[in-house]
C-alpha positions in Angstrom: -0.1 -0.2 0.0 2.7 2.4 0.8 4.4 1.7 -2.5 1.3 2.7 -4.2 0.8 5.7 -2.4 4.3 6.9 -3.2 4.0 5.9 -7.2 0.6 7.9 -6.9 2.2 10.8 -5.5 5.1 10.7 -8.1 2.5 10.6 -11.0 0.5 13.4 -9.4 3.5 15.6 -8.9 4.5 15.1 -12.7 0.5 15.9 -13.5 1.2 19.2 -11.8 3.1 20.3 -15.0 0.2 18.9 -17.1 -2.7 21.0 -18.8 -5.8 18.6 -19.1 -7.1 18.1 -22.7 -10.4 19.3 -21.5 -9.9 21.9 -19.0 -13.1 23.3 -17.9 -14.0 27.2 -16.9 -13.8 26.2 -13.1 -10.3 25.4 -12.2 -11.5 22.8 -9.7 -13.0 20.9 -12.5 -11.0 17.9 -14.2 -12.6 15.5 -16.5 -12.4 11.5 -14.9 -10.4 10.6 -18.4 -7.8 13.1 -17.8 -7.3 12.2 -14.3 -7.2 8.7 -14.7 -4.4 9.3 -17.3 -2.0 10.4 -14.7 -2.9 7.4 -12.6 0.7 5.4 -13.4 0.4 1.9 -15.0 2.9 -0.4 -14.2 5.9 -1.9 -16.1 8.6 -4.3 -15.2 12.0 -4.8 -16.4 11.8 -7.3 -19.4 8.3 -6.2 -20.0 6.8 -4.4 -23.1 3.5 -2.5 -22.5 1.2 -1.5 -25.5 -0.8 2.0 -25.2 -2.4 4.8 -27.3 -2.2 8.3 -26.5 -5.6 10.2 -27.5 -6.7 13.9 -27.2 -8.1 13.1 -23.6 -4.7 12.4 -22.0 -3.1 15.3 -20.5 -0.2 17.4 -21.9 2.7 19.4 -20.7 2.9 23.1 -21.6 6.3 22.4 -23.5 5.2 19.2 -25.2 2.7 16.9 -26.3 0.3 14.2 -24.4 1.7 11.8 -21.9 1.0 8.6 -20.0 3.1 7.6 -16.8 4.3 4.1 -16.0 6.0 3.1 -12.8 8.8 0.5 -12.0 11.0 -0.5 -8.8 14.5 -0.2 -9.4 17.7 -1.2 -7.4 20.7 0.9 -7.1 23.2 0.3 -9.6 20.9 -1.2 -12.3 22.0 -0.5 -15.8 18.4 -0.5 -17.8 17.2 0.5 -21.0 13.7 2.2 -21.8 12.6 2.6 -25.2 9.3 4.3 -26.6 8.5 3.4 -30.4 5.6 4.7 -32.3 4.9 5.2 -36.1 1.9 7.8 -35.2 4.0 10.4 -33.5 7.3 11.6 -32.8 8.2 10.0 -29.4 9.8 11.6 -26.3 10.7 9.4 -23.3 11.4 10.6 -19.6 12.8 8.5 -16.7 11.9 10.4 -13.4 11.3 10.0 -9.7 10.1 11.7 -7.0 12.0 13.4 -3.9 9.9 15.1 -1.2 7.0 15.6 -3.6 9.1 17.3 -6.4 9.4 14.9 -9.7 12.9 15.4 -10.9 13.7 13.9 -14.7 16.8 11.4 -14.6 17.2 11.3 -18.4 15.3 12.1 -21.4 15.3 11.4 -24.9 14.1 12.1 -28.4 15.3 10.3 -31.4 18.1 7.8 -30.3 15.5 4.8 -30.4 15.8 5.1 -34.4 12.9 3.3 -35.7 11.0 3.1 -39.1 10.9 6.8 -39.2 13.8 7.4 -36.9 11.8 9.2 -34.4 11.6 6.5 -31.5 13.2 7.4 -28.1 15.6 5.2 -26.1 17.2 6.0 -22.7 20.1 4.0 -21.1 20.6 4.8 -17.5 21.7 3.5 -14.2 19.3 3.7 -11.4 20.8 5.9 -8.8 19.1 4.4 -5.7 16.7 1.7 -4.6 13.0 3.1 -5.2 10.1 3.5 -7.3 10.7 5.4 -10.8 8.5 6.5 -13.5 8.7 6.3 -17.5 6.8 9.2 -19.1 5.7 8.0 -22.7 5.0 11.3 -24.6 4.9 12.9 -27.8 7.2 15.5 -28.7 4.4 17.7 -30.1 1.3 18.8 -29.1 -0.8 17.2 -31.7 0.9 13.8 -31.6 -1.6 11.0 -30.9 -1.8 7.1 -31.7 -0.5 3.7 -30.6 2.9 3.1 -29.1 5.0 0.6 -27.1 7.2 1.4 -24.2 9.8 -1.3 -22.9 11.9 -1.6 -20.1 15.0 -3.9 -20.4 18.0 -4.7 -18.6 21.1 -3.3 -20.2 23.4 -6.0 -21.7 26.6 -6.3 -19.5 29.6 -4.3 -21.1 32.2 -6.6 -22.3 35.2 -4.9 -22.7 37.2 -6.9 -24.6 41.0 -6.5 -24.8 42.2 -3.8 -27.2 42.8 -5.3 -30.6 46.1 -4.2 -32.5 46.3 -2.2 -35.9 49.4 -1.5 -37.8 50.1 1.4 -40.0 49.0 0.4 -43.5 46.3 -2.1 -42.4 42.4 -1.9 -42.6 40.7 -3.8 -40.2 36.7 -4.7 -39.7 34.8 -4.0 -36.6 31.5 -3.7 -35.3 29.9 -1.6 -32.4 27.4 -4.0 -30.2 25.3 -3.8 -27.4 27.9 -5.7 -25.1 30.7 -3.3 -26.1 32.0 -0.7 -23.6 29.9 2.6 -23.1 31.1 6.1 -22.7 29.7 7.2 -19.4 29.3 10.8 -20.6 27.0 9.9 -23.2 26.0 6.2 -23.5 27.7 5.2 -26.7 29.7 2.1 -27.7 32.9 1.9 -28.6 35.9 -0.1 -29.6 39.4 0.0 -28.8 42.2 -0.2 -31.0 46.1 0.0 -30.5 49.0 1.2 -32.7 52.7 2.0 -32.2 54.0 5.2 -33.9 57.1 7.5 -33.9 57.4 10.9 -33.0 56.6 13.3 -36.2 55.0 10.4 -38.0 52.1 11.6 -39.8 49.3 9.0 -40.2 46.0 9.1 -41.4 43.0 7.4 -39.6 39.5 6.9 -41.4 36.6 5.0 -40.0 33.8 4.0 -42.7 30.2 2.8 -41.9 27.0 2.6 -43.8 24.6 2.5 -40.7 26.8 4.4 -38.3 27.7 8.1 -37.8 31.3 7.5 -37.2 33.1 9.2 -34.4 36.9 9.1 -34.0 39.1 9.7 -31.1 43.1 9.0 -30.7 45.1 9.7 -27.8 47.2 8.0 -25.3 46.3 6.0 -21.8 48.0 7.5 -18.7 47.5 4.9 -16.2 43.7 3.8 -16.4 42.9 7.5 -18.0 42.4 7.9 -21.8 43.5 11.3 -22.8 42.5 12.5 -26.3 44.9 14.1 -28.3 42.5 14.7 -31.6 38.9 13.8 -32.5 37.0 14.0 -35.7 33.1 13.4 -36.6 32.5 14.1 -40.3 35.9 14.6 -41.6 35.4 11.7 -44.4 32.8 11.4 -46.8 29.3 11.9 -45.5 29.0 10.9 -42.0 32.4 9.0 -42.0 35.4 10.1 -39.7 38.8 10.7 -41.3 41.7 12.6 -39.5 45.3 13.2 -40.1 47.6 13.4 -37.1 51.7 14.4 -36.7 52.5 12.0 -33.5 53.9 14.2 -30.8 56.0 11.4 -29.1 57.1 7.8 -29.8 54.9 5.1 -28.3 51.7 3.4 -28.0 48.5 5.2 -29.4 44.9 4.3 -28.5 42.1 4.6 -31.3 38.4 4.7 -30.2 36.0 4.0 -32.9 32.9 5.3 -31.8 29.3 6.5 -32.9 27.7 9.8 -32.4 24.4 8.3 -31.4 23.7 4.9 -29.6 23.3 2.9 -32.9 25.1 -0.5 -33.6 26.6 -1.7 -36.8 29.8 -2.7 -38.8 32.7 -0.6 -39.9 36.2 -0.4 -41.3 39.0 1.4 -39.7 42.0 2.2 -41.8 45.6 3.5 -40.6 48.1 4.8 -43.3 51.1 6.9 -43.2 51.2 10.1 -45.0 54.3 12.1 -46.0 54.7 15.4 -44.2 53.2 18.2 -46.1 55.5 21.2 -47.7 57.5 23.5 -45.2 55.3 26.3 -46.6 52.6 26.9 -49.3 53.8 27.8 -53.0 52.1 31.3 -53.4 49.8 32.1 -56.4 49.1 35.6 -57.7 45.5 37.3 -57.2 44.6 40.5 -59.0 42.3 43.2 -57.8 38.4 42.5 -58.2 39.5 38.8 -59.4 37.6 35.9 -57.5 39.7 32.6 -57.3 38.8 29.1 -56.2 41.2 26.9 -54.2 41.0 23.9 -52.3 42.5 23.0 -49.0 43.6 19.4 -48.6 46.2 17.3 -46.7 48.8 17.8 -49.4 48.7 21.5 -48.2 51.2 22.8 -45.4 49.6 23.0 -42.0 50.2 25.7 -39.5 50.9 25.6 -35.8 47.2 24.7 -35.3 47.5 22.0 -37.5 44.9 23.5 -40.2 45.7 23.5 -43.9 46.6 26.7 -45.6 47.2 28.3 -49.4 49.1 31.4 -50.0 47.8 34.0 -52.5 50.3 37.0 -53.5 48.9 40.6 -54.0 51.0 43.4 -55.3 49.9 46.5 -53.6 50.5 50.1 -53.0 50.7 52.2 -49.8 47.1 53.5 -48.9 45.4 51.0 -51.0 42.0 49.9 -48.8 41.1 46.4 -49.6 38.3 44.1 -48.8 39.0 40.4 -48.9 36.1 37.7 -48.9 36.6 34.3 -48.4 33.7 31.8 -48.4 33.5 28.0 -48.1 30.7 25.6 -47.8 33.1 23.1 -46.3 34.6 24.5 -43.4 34.7 27.6 -41.2 36.7 30.1 -43.5 39.8 32.2 -41.8 41.6 34.9 -44.0 44.6 37.2 -42.9 47.0 39.3 -44.6 50.9 39.6 -44.2 54.0 39.3 -45.3 56.5 36.1 -45.8 60.1 36.0 -44.9 61.6 32.9 -45.8 59.2 30.3 -44.0 58.1 32.7 -41.5 54.3 34.2 -42.1 54.0 37.7 -40.5 50.5 38.5 -40.0 49.2 42.2 -40.1 45.5 41.7 -39.9 43.0 38.7 -39.7 39.5 38.0 -39.7 37.3 34.7 -38.8 33.6 35.4 -39.4 31.8 38.0 -41.8 29.0 39.2 -39.5 26.5 38.9 -42.6 27.6 35.6 -43.8 28.2 33.3 -40.7 31.3 31.1 -41.0 32.4 33.2 -43.8 35.4 35.7 -43.8 35.7 39.4 -44.6 38.6 41.6 -43.9 39.0 45.0 -44.8 42.6 46.4 -44.6 44.7 49.5 -45.6 48.2 48.6 -47.1 51.0 50.4 -45.1 53.6 50.4 -47.9 54.4 49.4 -51.5 55.1 45.8 -52.0 54.3 42.3 -52.4 51.6 40.8 -49.5 50.4 37.5 -48.9 47.0 36.5 -48.0 46.5 33.2 -46.2 43.5 31.2 -46.8 42.6 28.6 -44.3 40.2 26.9 -41.9 39.6 28.2 -38.4 41.0 25.5 -36.7 41.7 21.8 -37.1 42.6 19.9 -40.5 39.3 21.0 -42.2 39.3 20.4 -46.1 37.4 21.4 -49.1 37.0 24.1 -51.5 36.8 27.7 -51.0 36.4 31.2 -53.1 38.5 34.2 -52.5 38.2 37.6 -53.6 40.2 41.0 -53.1 38.7 44.3 -53.8 40.0 47.7 -54.0 37.7 50.3 -52.4 
């Protein structure tokens, strides 16, 4: 009896956030159907429950209509809750009531995938023994229809020994429910090890048809993984690709990961790349001329690891220039300066054109007659892709 009272109180606390679908003019009035919808159903670990959201169910002010289910959890229990529907965009909340206040432990919108990629899924660890709530909800105010909500024990993470990969090798892997899980975002990952030498330039690429690939490379310090570099979509589509100059001799760790919680097969390639040139070969650009260029891993890279091109402009003292750099592939960064041997002396730079987002616009008055160098690069990292550059005399 005490447990039922606790669950009912928890559901009532959640219902305080709800707006009944048939609210009356008198605040005290509440339709029996709406009130009944806030009485929690029961779901157990290992069970799937079917239900239907209707226009008579209550809704929250921020989202759509909902139904509440209660379950008992044990401290440390790892669970997965999933809400699926082909009729509405699912939104799932795991909550508990503390001192009459209902707090959300975890929420999700679209991590459950599904036929329309709008199902919700939450993987969570039960913080304490007690009664908890699953709130099955529509993301939009208008959403109604049939659904299933399930609660299952999360498969035990099987952290297999890291697998070796050598430079020049392509290996196959698969992210599964039994892989290790990153605590910060509940995503699965595999670990691969390779040995490298200081100054060695390597390219790491992760390809997958069904995954949004995410790569992280770093080193272990005791039991802690310290990431040196990460990449999400550096390859084609949602594949990951990064080029890295190794800072030291020794063993490096590659984490093959996914942006969401999907599982599936992938390939991982590790290749050696020849060092890029020490400096860029300059190309001339004339007043009011628009040129096109491409940044790739054959270009030289600066101290921040970003690739760059040089364009030379023959100018006169007092000329006021407007330099624009646009790219759909990366966040553009343009600067103007002079070159002394392999040293670039920056005079002025710009990251974002206020009117054009991540494109760059730089205005500068030349202090002297002479040859000036315009450096076209990405803001940071090793972004690659095409760009356009234009110099105008104002």
